[in-house]
C-alpha positions as CSV (number, residue, x, y, z in Angstrom):
1,X,204.5,37.9,-257.9
2,X,204.4,35.8,-254.8
3,X,202.7,37.4,-251.8
4,X,204.6,37.6,-248.5
5,X,203.0,36.0,-245.5
6,X,203.4,39.0,-243.1
7,X,201.8,37.1,-240.2
8,X,204.7,34.6,-240.5
9,X,207.2,37.4,-240.7
10,X,205.8,38.9,-237.4
11,X,205.9,35.5,-235.7
12,X,209.6,35.2,-236.6
13,X,210.1,38.4,-234.6
14,X,207.9,37.7,-231.6
15,X,209.2,34.2,-231.2
16,X,212.7,35.6,-230.5
17,X,211.6,38.2,-227.9
18,X,213.0,37.9,-224.4
19,X,209.8,38.3,-222.3
20,X,211.9,39.6,-219.5
21,X,213.0,42.5,-221.7
22,X,210.0,43.3,-223.9
23,X,210.6,45.8,-226.7
24,X,208.4,48.9,-227.0
25,X,205.7,49.2,-229.7
26,X,203.6,52.2,-230.8
27,X,200.4,50.7,-232.2
28,X,198.3,52.9,-234.5
29,X,194.7,52.0,-233.8
30,X,191.9,52.7,-236.2
31,X,189.3,51.9,-233.5
32,X,188.7,50.0,-230.3
33,X,187.0,47.0,-231.9
34,X,189.7,46.4,-234.5
35,X,192.4,46.9,-231.8
36,X,190.9,44.4,-229.5
37,X,192.2,41.2,-231.1
38,X,195.5,43.0,-232.0
39,X,196.2,44.1,-228.5
40,X,195.3,40.7,-227.1
41,X,197.9,39.1,-229.5
42,X,200.7,41.7,-229.0
43,X,200.4,42.5,-225.3
44,X,202.3,39.4,-224.1
45,X,205.3,40.3,-226.2
46,X,205.6,44.1,-226.2
47,X,205.4,47.2,-224.0
48,X,202.5,48.8,-225.9
49,X,201.3,52.3,-226.4
50,X,198.2,53.0,-228.5
51,X,198.1,55.9,-230.9
52,X,194.6,57.0,-231.9
53,X,195.1,59.2,-235.0
54,X,192.3,58.9,-237.6
55,X,191.6,62.3,-239.3
56,X,189.7,60.4,-242.0
57,X,186.7,60.1,-239.7
58,X,183.9,62.2,-240.9
59,X,182.9,64.2,-237.8
60,X,184.4,65.2,-234.5
61,X,181.6,63.4,-232.6
62,X,182.3,60.1,-234.4
63,X,186.0,60.6,-233.8
64,X,185.6,61.0,-230.1
65,X,183.1,58.2,-229.8
66,X,185.6,55.8,-231.2
67,X,188.4,57.2,-229.1
68,X,186.3,56.7,-226.0
69,X,185.6,53.1,-227.0
70,X,189.3,52.5,-227.4
71,X,190.0,53.6,-223.9
72,X,187.0,51.7,-222.5
73,X,188.2,48.5,-224.1
74,X,191.6,48.8,-222.4
75,X,190.0,49.5,-219.1
76,X,187.5,46.5,-219.3
77,X,190.3,44.3,-220.7
78,X,192.2,45.0,-217.5
79,X,195.3,46.7,-218.9
80,X,194.5,50.4,-218.9
81,X,197.1,51.0,-216.2
82,X,199.8,49.4,-218.4
83,X,198.8,50.5,-221.9
84,X,198.6,54.3,-222.5
85,X,196.4,55.7,-225.2
86,X,197.5,58.9,-227.0
87,X,194.5,60.6,-228.7
88,X,195.7,63.2,-231.2
89,X,193.7,66.3,-232.1
90,X,191.0,65.8,-234.7
91,X,192.2,67.2,-238.0
92,X,189.8,66.4,-240.8
93,X,191.5,69.0,-243.0
94,X,194.7,67.0,-243.1
95,X,192.7,64.0,-244.5
96,X,190.9,66.1,-247.1
97,X,194.1,67.6,-248.2
98,X,195.8,64.2,-248.4
99,X,193.1,62.7,-250.6
100,X,192.3,65.7,-252.7
101,X,191.6,64.7,-256.3
102,X,190.8,61.1,-255.2
103,X,187.7,61.7,-253.2
104,X,185.5,59.4,-255.5
105,X,188.2,56.9,-256.5
106,X,186.4,54.2,-254.5
107,X,187.2,51.9,-251.6
108,X,190.6,50.2,-251.9
109,X,191.9,52.7,-254.4
110,X,194.7,55.3,-254.3
111,X,192.5,57.3,-252.0
112,X,192.9,54.7,-249.3
113,X,196.7,54.5,-249.9
114,X,197.0,58.2,-249.3
115,X,194.9,57.9,-246.1
116,X,197.1,55.0,-244.9
117,X,200.2,57.1,-245.7
118,X,198.9,60.0,-243.7
119,X,198.2,58.0,-240.6
120,X,201.2,55.7,-240.7
121,X,203.6,58.7,-241.4
122,X,202.4,60.3,-238.1
123,X,202.8,57.0,-236.3
124,X,206.3,56.5,-237.6
125,X,207.2,60.1,-236.7
126,X,205.9,59.8,-233.1
127,X,207.5,56.3,-232.8
128,X,210.9,57.9,-233.7
129,X,210.4,60.8,-231.4
130,X,209.4,58.5,-228.5
131,X,212.3,56.2,-229.1
132,X,210.1,53.1,-229.7
133,X,211.6,49.9,-231.0
134,X,208.7,49.2,-233.4
135,X,205.6,50.7,-234.8
136,X,202.6,49.1,-236.6
137,X,198.9,49.4,-237.3
138,X,195.7,47.5,-236.6
139,X,194.5,48.2,-240.1
140,X,195.5,44.8,-241.5
141,X,192.9,43.1,-239.3
142,X,190.3,44.2,-241.8
143,X,189.4,41.7,-244.5
144,X,189.0,44.7,-246.8
145,X,192.5,46.1,-246.2
146,X,195.4,44.7,-248.3
147,X,198.2,43.6,-246.0
148,X,200.7,43.6,-248.8
149,X,200.1,47.3,-249.4
150,X,200.1,48.2,-245.7
151,X,203.3,46.4,-244.9
152,X,205.2,47.7,-247.9
153,X,204.1,51.2,-246.9
154,X,205.0,50.7,-243.3
155,X,208.4,49.4,-244.1
156,X,209.0,52.3,-246.5
157,X,208.0,54.9,-243.8
158,X,210.1,53.0,-241.2
159,X,213.2,53.5,-243.4
160,X,212.4,57.2,-243.8
161,X,211.9,57.9,-240.2
162,X,214.5,55.4,-238.8
163,X,212.2,53.2,-236.8
164,X,211.4,49.5,-237.4
165,X,207.9,48.6,-238.8
166,X,206.5,45.4,-237.3
167,X,205.3,43.3,-240.2
168,X,201.8,42.0,-239.5
169,X,198.6,40.6,-241.0
170,X,196.3,40.5,-238.1
171,X,193.4,39.0,-240.0
172,X,195.3,35.8,-240.2
173,X,194.6,33.0,-237.6
174,X,190.9,34.2,-237.4
175,X,192.0,37.7,-236.2
176,X,189.0,39.5,-237.6
177,X,186.7,36.9,-236.2
178,X,188.3,37.3,-232.8
179,X,187.9,41.0,-233.0
180,X,184.1,40.6,-233.6
181,X,183.9,38.1,-230.7
182,X,185.7,40.6,-228.3
183,X,183.5,43.4,-229.6
184,X,180.4,41.4,-228.7
185,X,181.8,40.4,-225.4
186,X,182.5,44.0,-224.3
187,X,179.4,45.4,-226.1
188,X,181.6,47.7,-228.1
189,X,180.4,50.4,-230.5
190,X,181.4,49.0,-234.0
191,X,181.0,50.6,-237.4
192,X,181.3,48.7,-240.7
193,X,183.1,51.5,-242.6
194,X,186.5,53.1,-242.1
195,X,185.0,56.3,-240.9
196,X,185.5,58.6,-243.9
197,X,182.5,60.2,-245.6
198,X,183.4,58.6,-248.9
199,X,183.6,55.1,-247.5
200,X,180.3,55.6,-245.7
201,X,178.6,56.6,-249.0
202,X,180.0,53.6,-250.8
203,X,179.4,50.9,-248.2
204,X,176.2,48.9,-248.8
205,X,174.8,46.2,-246.5
206,X,177.8,46.6,-244.2
207,X,175.9,45.3,-241.2
208,X,175.9,41.9,-242.8
209,X,179.7,41.9,-243.4
210,X,180.6,42.0,-239.7
211,X,178.2,39.4,-238.5
């Protein structure tokens, strides 16, 4: 089966945008560092709002630390007055319930798909309630996240909730490399695992992966 180039699909959309009448986009962000290159790329084309909803993160302290980095990036990038960040209440129980029975399935397994579904379902719901034109996620910027899976899920949820999912593969065109560069530039707190306790236990030598 041929893979779809979701970066190309996104470019087809943004190339047709009237910059005098930008559409609205609700961007689910997994963390500030990953969002950095994504926001840099999307900001010229959309009226952005960032949604920070990541109940997979292991502790409340880690959740809030990443949320604060998200807000700090927007401030230091110079667009905090134009891009609102909505931080939802920490709800680890929702994550544990979603992945029940798959806790030790491994990184990249059905456990991750259930986690993606949890976070993107909430994003799609809020995008619909907020009358956004599009919703999408920063998750595809990670070299360890399958853009084919993410985009099919996003499109499926978009059809359910009645809001358009913006196809994307943000790792393309050196997106991940750019996120690392921006993280270094702004001295951002960056972790090398998604945040869940299972991923943390499974990740080895992750410091080497992001350098």
